[in-house]
Backbone as JSON, one array per atom type, in Angstrom:
{
  "sequence": "ANFSNDMTLLCTTPAVALTHEVLQENTIVDLSFNGGLDFGGIYGTFGYYLEPEIHSITPNKAPHTGGTVIKIYGSNFEDSAELACRFGQDLSNLPGKDVNIVKADYISQNEIRCTVPKASDEVLVSSKLEKNGLTRMTVFVTKNGEDFHAAVLDDMSSSGISKQSDFWYYPQIEVALVSPLV",
  "N": [[111.41, 109.39, 103.21], [108.91, 108.52, 105.58], [108.02, 107.24, 108.77], [104.91, 105.91, 109.34], [103.74, 104.34, 111.25], [104.77, 101.61, 113.39], [104.69, 99.6, 111.5], [104.41, 100.69, 108.98], [105.76, 102.47, 106.3], [105.97, 105.52, 104.71], [106.48, 106.59, 101.48], [107.46, 108.92, 98.98], [106.83, 108.81, 95.59], [109.22, 109.1, 92.98], [109.25, 111.68, 90.47], [108.75, 110.95, 87.06], [109.37, 110.78, 83.53], [106.67, 109.9, 81.64], [106.9, 107.45, 79.65], [106.15, 105.05, 77.07], [107.48, 102.7, 77.78], [107.95, 103.04, 80.54], [105.33, 103.01, 81.52], [104.61, 100.39, 81.01], [106.12, 98.78, 82.66], [106.77, 97.51, 85.98], [108.01, 99.22, 88.82], [110.77, 98.61, 90.9], [110.82, 98.42, 94.43], [113.08, 99.26, 96.82], [114.73, 99.35, 99.95], [116.69, 101.47, 102.04], [118.3, 101.87, 105.11], [120.33, 103.41, 105.96], [120.92, 105.9, 104.81], [121.2, 105.43, 102.06], [123.48, 103.97, 101.55], [123.56, 101.17, 101.82], [121.36, 98.64, 100.61], [118.51, 96.65, 101.34], [117.28, 94.66, 99.83], [114.67, 93.56, 97.59], [111.58, 94.97, 98.19], [109.09, 95.14, 97.12], [106.91, 96.09, 94.41], [105.77, 98.75, 92.28], [103.61, 100.5, 90.0], [103.58, 103.07, 87.52], [101.0, 105.23, 86.21], [98.92, 106.78, 83.71], [97.11, 109.65, 84.63], [93.59, 109.53, 85.15], [91.31, 111.38, 83.14], [88.54, 113.55, 83.26], [86.13, 114.51, 81.03], [83.43, 115.01, 80.43], [80.12, 114.63, 81.88], [77.25, 112.67, 81.86], [73.89, 111.89, 82.6], [74.18, 115.24, 83.92], [72.89, 116.0, 86.18], [71.11, 114.88, 89.06], [68.72, 113.36, 91.32], [69.02, 113.96, 94.86], [68.55, 111.68, 96.24], [69.86, 109.61, 95.11], [70.89, 106.75, 93.02], [70.81, 107.14, 90.24], [72.29, 106.28, 87.17], [75.25, 107.44, 85.86], [77.12, 108.5, 82.99], [80.49, 108.79, 82.47], [82.69, 110.53, 80.59], [85.93, 110.57, 79.2], [89.44, 110.19, 79.41], [92.09, 107.76, 79.6], [91.03, 105.78, 81.31], [91.01, 102.67, 83.07], [90.38, 99.18, 83.24], [89.91, 98.0, 86.28], [89.86, 96.48, 89.55], [89.74, 98.4, 91.49], [88.64, 100.65, 90.37], [86.74, 103.5, 90.72], [84.23, 105.98, 91.69], [83.92, 109.14, 93.28], [81.94, 111.42, 95.1], [81.63, 114.83, 95.9], [82.48, 118.07, 97.4], [85.23, 118.51, 97.74], [88.18, 116.56, 98.5], [88.77, 116.71, 101.19], [86.69, 117.61, 102.87], [84.57, 115.85, 103.11], [82.22, 114.18, 105.06], [82.81, 111.14, 106.7], [84.78, 108.83, 105.35], [84.36, 106.9, 103.21], [81.77, 107.25, 102.41], [80.68, 108.49, 100.1], [81.75, 107.08, 97.96], [81.66, 105.06, 95.13], [81.6, 102.02, 93.25], [82.94, 101.89, 89.98], [81.84, 101.12, 86.68], [83.64, 99.79, 84.09], [83.66, 100.76, 80.78], [85.04, 101.54, 78.46], [88.31, 102.76, 77.46], [87.69, 105.38, 77.34], [85.27, 105.77, 78.61], [83.35, 105.4, 81.56], [80.96, 104.17, 83.98], [78.93, 105.18, 86.71], [76.91, 104.67, 89.6], [75.02, 107.08, 91.07], [75.48, 108.01, 94.42], [73.35, 108.22, 97.36], [73.01, 111.45, 98.6], [74.43, 112.55, 101.55], [72.96, 114.15, 104.42], [74.77, 115.83, 105.69], [76.59, 116.47, 103.66], [74.94, 117.85, 101.88], [74.13, 120.01, 103.49], [76.59, 121.17, 104.12], [77.41, 122.16, 101.72], [78.21, 125.0, 99.88], [77.66, 125.83, 97.42], [75.23, 126.35, 96.09], [72.67, 126.84, 93.64], [69.71, 127.93, 92.4], [68.37, 125.89, 93.86], [69.97, 123.72, 93.35], [72.74, 121.61, 94.14], [76.1, 121.77, 93.76], [78.49, 119.3, 92.97], [81.73, 117.81, 93.0], [83.02, 115.38, 90.84], [85.09, 112.7, 91.39], [87.57, 110.44, 90.18], [89.08, 107.28, 90.66], [91.76, 105.05, 89.96], [93.16, 103.32, 91.47], [92.11, 103.17, 94.0], [93.16, 104.83, 95.93], [94.31, 107.3, 95.04], [92.62, 110.06, 94.0], [91.17, 111.7, 91.23], [90.0, 114.68, 89.85], [87.52, 116.21, 87.72], [88.28, 119.11, 85.85], [86.78, 121.77, 87.07], [85.11, 124.55, 86.1], [83.67, 127.76, 86.9], [80.25, 128.71, 86.33], [79.43, 128.93, 82.86], [79.73, 131.79, 80.66], [77.19, 132.19, 79.74], [75.61, 131.41, 81.82], [74.88, 128.81, 82.02], [75.49, 125.58, 83.24], [78.6, 123.86, 82.84], [79.36, 120.81, 81.08], [81.0, 119.18, 82.63], [80.38, 119.66, 85.21], [78.6, 118.47, 88.1], [75.42, 118.04, 89.49], [73.33, 117.83, 92.35], [69.84, 117.58, 92.85], [66.84, 118.5, 94.67], [64.49, 115.95, 95.68], [61.74, 115.54, 93.58], [58.38, 116.13, 94.21], [55.01, 115.43, 93.55], [52.37, 117.36, 94.4], [49.77, 118.05, 93.8], [47.33, 117.45, 91.34], [45.62, 118.99, 88.83], [43.1, 119.9, 86.54], [41.08, 117.29, 87.97], [40.01, 114.61, 86.12]],
  "CA": [[110.44, 108.44, 103.73], [108.48, 108.78, 106.95], [107.31, 106.14, 109.41], [103.54, 106.2, 109.73], [103.67, 103.6, 112.51], [105.82, 100.59, 113.42], [104.56, 98.67, 110.38], [104.17, 101.37, 107.71], [106.7, 103.49, 105.87], [105.38, 106.28, 103.61], [107.5, 107.1, 100.56], [106.96, 109.67, 97.83], [107.4, 108.28, 94.35], [109.9, 110.14, 92.2], [108.65, 112.06, 89.19], [109.41, 110.37, 85.89], [108.72, 111.03, 82.24], [105.84, 108.73, 81.37], [107.07, 106.89, 78.32], [105.46, 103.77, 76.89], [108.22, 101.69, 78.53], [107.71, 103.25, 81.97], [103.96, 102.61, 81.82], [104.47, 98.95, 80.85], [106.93, 98.06, 83.63], [106.67, 97.81, 87.39], [109.24, 99.75, 89.41], [111.17, 97.86, 92.1], [110.97, 99.19, 95.65], [114.18, 98.77, 97.64], [114.87, 100.25, 101.09], [117.97, 101.66, 102.73], [118.12, 102.47, 106.43], [121.55, 104.12, 106.32], [121.17, 107.02, 103.9], [121.44, 105.01, 100.69], [124.74, 103.24, 101.4], [123.23, 99.76, 101.63], [119.96, 98.34, 100.39], [118.23, 95.36, 101.94], [116.61, 93.7, 98.97], [113.44, 94.04, 96.95], [110.45, 94.96, 99.12], [107.85, 95.16, 96.38], [106.91, 96.85, 93.16], [104.61, 99.58, 91.99], [103.61, 100.95, 88.61], [103.06, 104.4, 87.2], [99.9, 105.21, 85.25], [98.42, 108.08, 83.29], [95.96, 110.05, 85.43], [92.34, 109.6, 84.4], [90.79, 112.72, 82.9], [87.1, 113.62, 83.06], [85.77, 115.57, 80.09], [82.01, 115.34, 80.57], [79.29, 113.73, 82.68], [75.89, 112.66, 81.34], [73.38, 113.25, 82.82], [74.98, 115.95, 84.92], [72.02, 116.31, 87.31], [70.4, 113.71, 89.57], [68.14, 113.64, 92.63], [69.92, 113.69, 95.98], [68.23, 110.36, 96.78], [70.78, 108.66, 94.5], [70.36, 105.69, 92.17], [70.93, 107.45, 88.82], [73.53, 105.86, 86.54], [75.82, 108.49, 85.02], [78.21, 108.14, 82.1], [81.61, 109.72, 82.59], [83.53, 110.45, 79.41], [87.23, 111.17, 79.42], [90.53, 109.42, 78.84], [92.99, 107.04, 80.5], [90.37, 104.88, 82.23], [91.48, 101.29, 82.99], [89.53, 98.19, 83.88], [90.57, 97.49, 87.48], [88.95, 96.23, 90.68], [89.7, 99.6, 92.32], [88.04, 101.75, 89.63], [85.61, 104.0, 91.51], [83.89, 107.41, 91.63], [83.64, 109.78, 94.57], [81.14, 112.63, 94.92], [81.76, 115.79, 96.99], [83.06, 119.35, 97.01], [86.65, 118.23, 97.64], [88.5, 115.31, 99.2], [89.02, 116.89, 102.62], [85.56, 117.98, 103.72], [83.46, 114.89, 103.08], [82.08, 113.41, 106.3], [82.83, 109.7, 106.45], [85.72, 108.66, 104.23], [83.9, 106.11, 102.08], [80.33, 107.42, 102.25], [80.3, 108.88, 98.74], [82.56, 106.35, 96.98], [80.92, 103.97, 94.51], [82.34, 101.28, 92.23], [82.69, 102.31, 88.6], [81.83, 100.08, 85.66], [84.5, 100.13, 82.96], [83.07, 100.54, 79.46], [86.16, 101.64, 77.54], [89.34, 103.68, 77.92], [87.12, 106.72, 77.31], [83.96, 105.84, 79.27], [82.99, 104.58, 82.72], [79.63, 104.48, 84.51], [78.8, 105.1, 88.16], [75.6, 104.93, 90.15], [75.12, 108.21, 92.0], [75.06, 107.63, 95.77], [72.47, 109.14, 98.09], [73.77, 112.53, 99.25], [74.19, 112.63, 103.0], [72.49, 115.46, 104.87], [75.94, 116.64, 106.0], [77.14, 116.97, 102.4], [74.03, 118.86, 101.34], [74.16, 121.18, 104.36], [77.91, 121.81, 104.08], [77.66, 122.75, 100.41], [77.98, 126.43, 99.74], [77.65, 126.07, 95.98], [73.87, 126.13, 95.63], [72.11, 127.78, 92.69], [68.38, 127.48, 91.99], [68.04, 124.64, 94.53], [70.91, 122.67, 92.97], [73.98, 121.55, 94.91], [77.18, 121.31, 92.87], [79.45, 118.34, 93.49], [82.83, 117.41, 92.13], [83.13, 113.93, 90.67], [86.47, 112.25, 91.38], [87.75, 109.07, 89.7], [90.32, 106.63, 91.07], [92.09, 103.78, 89.31], [93.85, 102.45, 92.41], [91.45, 103.21, 95.3], [93.87, 105.73, 96.83], [94.52, 108.61, 94.42], [91.4, 110.49, 93.32], [91.41, 112.76, 90.26], [88.74, 115.38, 89.59], [87.36, 117.0, 86.5], [88.59, 120.52, 86.04], [85.48, 122.41, 87.1], [85.1, 126.0, 86.05], [82.39, 128.31, 87.3], [79.26, 128.71, 85.26], [79.85, 129.57, 81.63], [79.26, 133.17, 80.58], [75.75, 132.18, 79.47], [74.9, 131.02, 83.03], [74.54, 127.4, 81.94], [76.61, 124.81, 83.77], [79.37, 123.1, 81.87], [79.03, 119.39, 81.15], [81.8, 118.46, 83.61], [79.79, 119.89, 86.52], [77.56, 117.53, 88.49], [74.51, 118.71, 90.42], [72.23, 117.15, 93.02], [68.64, 118.4, 93.02], [65.91, 117.9, 95.64], [63.51, 115.02, 95.15], [60.54, 116.22, 93.12], [57.15, 115.5, 94.68], [53.78, 115.99, 92.99], [51.47, 117.62, 95.51], [48.39, 118.22, 93.36], [47.08, 117.41, 89.91], [44.34, 119.65, 88.6], [41.84, 119.37, 87.09], [40.88, 115.85, 87.98], [39.02, 114.27, 85.1]],
  "C": [[110.14, 108.79, 105.19], [107.77, 107.53, 107.49], [105.93, 106.62, 109.81], [103.24, 105.56, 111.08], [104.76, 102.53, 112.45], [105.81, 99.67, 112.2], [104.47, 99.35, 109.01], [105.18, 102.48, 107.48], [106.08, 104.19, 104.67], [106.5, 106.89, 102.77], [106.82, 107.86, 99.43], [107.63, 109.12, 96.58], [108.09, 109.4, 93.59], [109.14, 110.44, 90.91], [109.45, 111.43, 88.06], [108.68, 110.82, 84.64], [107.95, 109.76, 81.89], [105.95, 108.32, 79.91], [106.3, 105.58, 78.25], [106.14, 102.68, 77.73], [107.96, 101.81, 80.03], [106.31, 102.76, 82.36], [103.78, 101.09, 81.76], [105.19, 98.15, 81.94], [106.55, 98.44, 85.06], [108.02, 98.29, 87.89], [109.52, 99.01, 90.7], [111.32, 98.83, 93.27], [112.04, 98.52, 96.5], [114.41, 99.79, 98.74], [116.3, 100.29, 101.61], [117.68, 102.35, 104.05], [119.37, 103.2, 106.91], [121.92, 105.18, 105.29], [121.52, 106.62, 102.48], [122.75, 104.28, 100.47], [124.5, 101.76, 101.11], [121.73, 99.61, 101.44], [119.7, 96.9, 100.8], [117.56, 94.34, 101.06], [115.31, 94.29, 98.44], [112.27, 93.87, 97.92], [109.1, 94.98, 98.42], [108.01, 95.92, 95.09], [105.69, 97.76, 93.11], [104.73, 100.03, 90.55], [103.07, 102.36, 88.49], [101.9, 104.25, 86.22], [99.57, 106.65, 84.85], [97.2, 108.42, 84.13], [94.7, 110.03, 84.58], [91.9, 111.05, 84.27], [89.29, 112.63, 82.65], [86.81, 114.79, 82.14], [84.31, 115.98, 80.19], [81.29, 114.25, 81.35], [77.87, 113.84, 82.15], [75.07, 111.6, 82.06], [74.21, 113.94, 83.9], [74.13, 116.47, 86.08], [71.3, 115.04, 87.73], [69.8, 114.06, 90.92], [69.09, 113.24, 93.76], [69.63, 112.35, 96.65], [69.11, 109.27, 96.17], [70.1, 107.68, 93.56], [70.46, 105.94, 90.68], [72.28, 106.97, 88.3], [74.01, 106.99, 85.64], [76.94, 107.91, 84.16], [79.28, 109.22, 82.23], [82.51, 109.48, 81.38], [84.84, 111.16, 79.68], [88.29, 110.34, 78.74], [91.33, 108.77, 79.97], [92.27, 106.2, 81.55], [90.93, 103.47, 82.0], [90.53, 100.38, 83.74], [90.29, 97.61, 85.07], [89.54, 97.32, 88.59], [88.78, 97.47, 91.53], [89.06, 100.79, 91.63], [86.78, 102.22, 90.34], [85.41, 105.5, 91.27], [83.63, 107.89, 93.05], [82.96, 111.11, 94.3], [81.32, 113.54, 96.12], [82.33, 117.1, 96.5], [84.57, 119.24, 96.85], [86.93, 116.98, 98.45], [88.61, 115.48, 100.7], [87.77, 117.08, 103.45], [84.39, 117.01, 103.69], [83.38, 114.15, 104.41], [82.05, 111.92, 105.98], [83.61, 109.39, 105.2], [85.11, 107.98, 103.02], [82.42, 106.3, 101.76], [79.93, 107.67, 100.8], [81.18, 108.26, 97.67], [81.73, 105.18, 96.46], [81.79, 103.31, 93.45], [81.96, 101.8, 90.85], [82.68, 101.08, 87.69], [82.63, 100.56, 84.47], [83.77, 99.78, 81.66], [84.17, 100.53, 78.41], [87.2, 102.57, 78.14], [88.8, 105.1, 78.03], [85.76, 106.85, 77.99], [83.89, 104.88, 80.45], [81.6, 104.99, 83.16], [79.62, 104.28, 86.01], [77.36, 105.34, 88.55], [75.75, 105.99, 91.23], [74.66, 107.76, 93.38], [74.08, 108.64, 96.34], [73.36, 110.19, 98.75], [73.42, 112.55, 100.73], [73.71, 114.03, 103.35], [73.67, 116.39, 105.14], [76.54, 117.25, 104.74], [76.24, 118.06, 101.84], [74.05, 120.14, 102.16], [75.49, 121.92, 104.24], [78.19, 122.47, 102.74], [77.31, 124.22, 100.41], [77.86, 126.81, 98.28], [76.25, 125.85, 95.4], [73.43, 127.23, 94.67], [70.78, 127.18, 92.22], [68.01, 126.12, 92.6], [68.96, 123.49, 94.19], [72.16, 122.75, 93.85], [75.07, 120.97, 94.02], [78.14, 120.4, 93.61], [80.58, 118.2, 92.49], [82.81, 115.9, 92.05], [84.61, 113.61, 90.53], [86.5, 110.81, 90.85], [89.08, 108.54, 90.23], [90.51, 105.34, 90.29], [92.71, 102.8, 90.3], [93.23, 102.46, 93.81], [92.08, 104.17, 96.29], [93.94, 107.16, 96.29], [93.29, 108.98, 93.59], [91.72, 111.7, 92.44], [90.06, 113.36, 89.87], [88.73, 115.98, 88.2], [87.77, 118.42, 86.83], [87.26, 121.26, 85.93], [85.65, 123.92, 87.12], [83.77, 126.47, 86.6], [81.45, 128.26, 86.11], [79.82, 129.39, 84.02], [79.26, 130.98, 81.57], [77.76, 133.25, 80.31], [74.95, 131.81, 80.71], [74.5, 129.57, 83.04], [75.75, 126.6, 82.43], [77.31, 124.05, 82.66], [79.1, 121.62, 82.08], [79.9, 118.6, 82.11], [81.35, 118.75, 85.03], [78.79, 118.77, 86.81], [76.74, 118.18, 89.58], [73.53, 117.72, 91.03], [71.04, 118.11, 93.04], [67.71, 117.71, 94.0], [64.95, 116.95, 94.94], [62.25, 115.79, 94.76], [59.32, 115.43, 93.6], [55.96, 116.2, 94.04], [52.79, 116.13, 94.13], [50.0, 117.65, 95.05], [48.35, 118.12, 91.84], [45.7, 117.99, 89.7], [44.21, 120.01, 87.14], [41.83, 117.86, 87.08], [39.77, 115.52, 87.0], [38.24, 113.06, 85.49]]
}
Protein backbone atom coordinates (compact mmCIF):
# COMPACT_ATOMS: atom_id res chain seq x y z
CA ALA A 1 0.00 0.00 0.00
CA ASN A 2 1.11 3.55 -0.72
CA PHE A 3 -0.09 6.84 0.72
CA SER A 4 -1.40 9.08 -2.04
CA ASN A 5 -1.89 11.94 0.44
CA ASP A 6 -2.83 12.33 4.11
CA MET A 7 -6.35 11.06 3.42
CA THR A 8 -5.84 8.40 0.73
CA LEU A 9 -4.16 5.02 0.80
CA LEU A 10 -3.74 3.16 -2.51
CA CYS A 11 -3.84 -0.64 -2.32
CA THR A 12 -3.51 -3.24 -5.06
CA THR A 13 -6.17 -5.91 -4.93
CA PRO A 14 -4.86 -9.45 -4.81
CA ALA A 15 -5.46 -11.72 -7.78
CA VAL A 16 -8.13 -14.34 -7.17
CA ALA A 17 -9.78 -17.09 -9.15
CA LEU A 18 -13.14 -15.66 -10.18
CA THR A 19 -15.60 -18.28 -9.06
CA HIS A 20 -19.34 -17.75 -8.81
CA GLU A 21 -18.95 -17.34 -5.03
CA VAL A 22 -16.21 -14.71 -5.33
CA LEU A 23 -18.29 -12.68 -7.78
CA GLN A 24 -21.36 -12.76 -5.50
CA GLU A 25 -19.60 -11.59 -2.32
CA ASN A 26 -17.96 -8.36 -1.26
CA THR A 27 -14.42 -8.61 0.09
CA ILE A 28 -13.68 -6.97 3.45
CA VAL A 29 -10.93 -4.35 3.55
CA ASP A 30 -8.93 -4.34 6.78
CA LEU A 31 -5.76 -2.32 7.42
CA SER A 32 -2.61 -3.01 9.37
CA PHE A 33 -0.02 -0.32 10.09
CA ASN A 34 2.56 -2.66 11.63
CA GLY A 35 3.35 -5.18 8.90
CA GLY A 36 0.29 -7.38 9.36
CA LEU A 37 0.65 -8.09 13.08
CA ASP A 38 -2.47 -6.18 14.11
CA PHE A 39 -5.51 -5.07 12.15
CA GLY A 40 -7.66 -2.12 13.11
CA GLY A 41 -11.10 -3.22 12.02
CA ILE A 42 -13.16 -3.25 8.86
CA TYR A 43 -12.57 -0.16 6.72
CA GLY A 44 -14.87 -1.04 3.85
CA THR A 45 -15.63 -3.59 1.20
CA PHE A 46 -15.10 -4.03 -2.50
CA GLY A 47 -16.20 -6.58 -5.05
CA TYR A 48 -14.54 -8.35 -7.94
CA TYR A 49 -16.20 -8.45 -11.36
CA LEU A 50 -15.64 -10.00 -14.76
CA GLU A 51 -14.04 -7.50 -17.14
CA PRO A 52 -16.38 -6.29 -19.87
CA GLU A 53 -15.41 -7.50 -23.33
CA ILE A 54 -16.15 -5.65 -26.58
CA HIS A 55 -16.73 -7.85 -29.60
CA SER A 56 -18.18 -5.41 -32.13
CA ILE A 57 -19.42 -1.85 -32.57
CA THR A 58 -22.30 -0.84 -34.86
CA PRO A 59 -22.10 1.52 -36.64
CA ASN A 60 -18.33 1.66 -36.46
CA LYS A 61 -18.02 5.06 -38.17
CA ALA A 62 -19.49 8.42 -37.15
CA PRO A 63 -18.88 12.11 -37.90
CA HIS A 64 -16.40 13.85 -35.62
CA THR A 65 -19.20 16.27 -34.65
CA GLY A 66 -20.62 13.52 -32.40
CA GLY A 67 -24.24 12.66 -31.62
CA THR A 68 -24.40 9.19 -33.24
CA VAL A 69 -25.72 6.39 -31.02
CA ILE A 70 -23.58 3.26 -31.33
CA LYS A 71 -24.38 -0.27 -30.20
CA ILE A 72 -21.56 -2.09 -28.47
CA TYR A 73 -21.87 -5.86 -28.41
CA GLY A 74 -19.82 -8.01 -26.08
CA SER A 75 -20.11 -9.76 -22.74
CA ASN A 76 -20.06 -9.10 -19.00
CA PHE A 77 -21.86 -5.74 -19.15
CA GLU A 78 -23.73 -4.78 -15.95
CA ASP A 79 -26.42 -2.20 -15.29
CA SER A 80 -24.68 0.33 -13.03
CA ALA A 81 -24.64 4.10 -12.55
CA GLU A 82 -20.94 4.14 -13.52
CA LEU A 83 -21.37 2.27 -16.84
CA ALA A 84 -19.68 4.49 -19.44
CA CYS A 85 -17.74 4.60 -22.73
CA ARG A 86 -14.54 6.47 -23.46
CA PHE A 87 -13.21 7.32 -26.93
CA GLY A 88 -9.51 7.83 -27.75
CA GLN A 89 -6.28 6.22 -28.91
CA ASP A 90 -5.35 5.12 -25.38
CA LEU A 91 -6.01 6.17 -21.80
CA SER A 92 -2.85 8.23 -21.34
CA ASN A 93 -2.85 10.66 -24.25
CA LEU A 94 -6.37 12.08 -24.15
CA PRO A 95 -6.39 15.79 -23.35
CA GLY A 96 -8.82 16.50 -20.53
CA LYS A 97 -9.58 13.45 -18.41
CA ASP A 98 -13.35 13.36 -18.87
CA VAL A 99 -13.72 15.04 -22.26
CA ASN A 100 -14.43 11.84 -24.19
CA ILE A 101 -16.33 9.90 -21.51
CA VAL A 102 -20.07 9.40 -22.04
CA LYS A 103 -22.69 7.52 -20.04
CA ALA A 104 -23.64 4.14 -21.46
CA ASP A 105 -27.19 2.82 -21.63
CA TYR A 106 -27.46 -0.79 -20.47
CA ILE A 107 -29.53 -2.96 -22.81
CA SER A 108 -28.43 -6.44 -21.72
CA GLN A 109 -25.40 -8.36 -20.47
CA ASN A 110 -24.31 -8.47 -24.13
CA GLU A 111 -25.25 -4.98 -25.38
CA ILE A 112 -24.82 -1.37 -24.33
CA ARG A 113 -25.34 1.89 -26.25
CA CYS A 114 -23.33 5.10 -26.16
CA THR A 115 -23.73 8.45 -27.86
CA VAL A 116 -20.49 9.33 -29.63
CA PRO A 117 -19.01 12.56 -28.22
CA LYS A 118 -17.73 15.39 -30.37
CA ALA A 119 -14.05 14.75 -31.09
CA SER A 120 -11.88 17.52 -29.73
CA ASP A 121 -9.45 19.18 -32.15
CA GLU A 122 -6.59 17.96 -29.95
CA VAL A 123 -7.70 14.33 -30.31
CA LEU A 124 -8.08 14.62 -34.07
CA VAL A 125 -4.72 16.38 -34.47
CA SER A 126 -2.86 14.00 -32.14
CA SER A 127 -4.15 10.93 -33.97
CA LYS A 128 -1.57 9.25 -36.13
CA LEU A 129 -3.92 6.49 -37.27
CA GLU A 130 -5.58 8.19 -40.23
CA LYS A 131 -6.56 6.32 -43.39
CA ASN A 132 -8.65 7.81 -46.19
CA GLY A 133 -9.63 10.79 -44.00
CA LEU A 134 -10.75 8.53 -41.14
CA THR A 135 -9.37 8.77 -37.61
CA ARG A 136 -9.30 5.49 -35.69
CA MET A 137 -10.31 5.57 -32.03
CA THR A 138 -10.34 2.92 -29.35
CA VAL A 139 -13.61 2.50 -27.48
CA PHE A 140 -13.17 1.75 -23.77
CA VAL A 141 -15.92 0.56 -21.41
CA THR A 142 -16.02 0.94 -17.63
CA LYS A 143 -18.36 -0.66 -15.13
CA ASN A 144 -17.06 1.26 -12.11
CA GLY A 145 -15.97 4.66 -13.50
CA GLU A 146 -12.30 3.94 -12.76
CA ASP A 147 -11.10 0.90 -14.71
CA PHE A 148 -11.50 1.16 -18.48
CA HIS A 149 -11.35 -1.90 -20.73
CA ALA A 150 -10.79 -1.72 -24.48
CA ALA A 151 -11.72 -3.90 -27.39
CA VAL A 152 -8.79 -5.85 -28.72
CA LEU A 153 -8.08 -3.85 -31.85
CA ASP A 154 -6.06 -5.45 -34.59
CA ASP A 155 -4.76 -3.61 -37.63
CA MET A 156 -6.77 -3.70 -40.80
CA SER A 157 -7.75 -7.17 -41.94
CA SER A 158 -5.80 -8.65 -44.85
CA SER A 159 -8.54 -7.43 -47.19
CA GLY A 160 -7.93 -3.80 -46.09
CA ILE A 161 -11.38 -3.53 -44.50
CA SER A 162 -11.56 -2.47 -40.88
CA LYS A 163 -12.71 -5.01 -38.35
CA GLN A 164 -16.03 -4.44 -36.60
CA SER A 165 -14.35 -3.68 -33.26
CA ASP A 166 -12.58 -0.64 -34.76
CA PHE A 167 -14.26 2.75 -34.43
CA TRP A 168 -13.61 5.61 -36.84
CA TYR A 169 -14.37 9.33 -36.84
CA TYR A 170 -14.87 10.90 -40.26
CA PRO A 171 -15.02 14.59 -41.23
CA GLN A 172 -18.42 16.23 -41.44
CA ILE A 173 -19.76 15.85 -44.96
CA GLU A 174 -20.87 19.09 -46.60
CA VAL A 175 -22.73 19.39 -49.90
CA ALA A 176 -21.13 22.21 -51.86
CA LEU A 177 -23.04 21.96 -55.14
CA VAL A 178 -25.95 20.08 -56.65
CA SER A 179 -26.04 19.89 -60.42
CA PRO A 180 -28.03 20.07 -62.56
CA LEU A 181 -30.63 22.23 -60.90
CA VAL A 182 -34.06 21.30 -62.19
